[in-house]
C-alpha positions, 0 to 999 in steps of 0.5 A: 381742130376744135369740137366745142366745150364739154359742160358737164351741166348738159349731162345731167339728169338725163332720165327717160321716161320708160314706164309711160304706156300711152307713149310706147311703140308697138312694133307689132301694130303693123303685122301681117298674117296670110299670104302674098300670091302675085301672078307673072308669065316668068317660070321658076327656073328664069325668075331663080336666073335673075337673082342668081344675075342680080346676085352676081352682079353685086 
């Protein structure tokens, strides 16, 4: 079983230009600082029980 030929010439000059600010990815571009609120009809105890059931089923 072969995996193809190995050609060292393909391994030459694989430099990556990491100095370009224009192409850089800003990982904080979509950060969100604030509060998230939601309403539910379940009590805290019911939600904790549901979470425990989810953990137990794993």
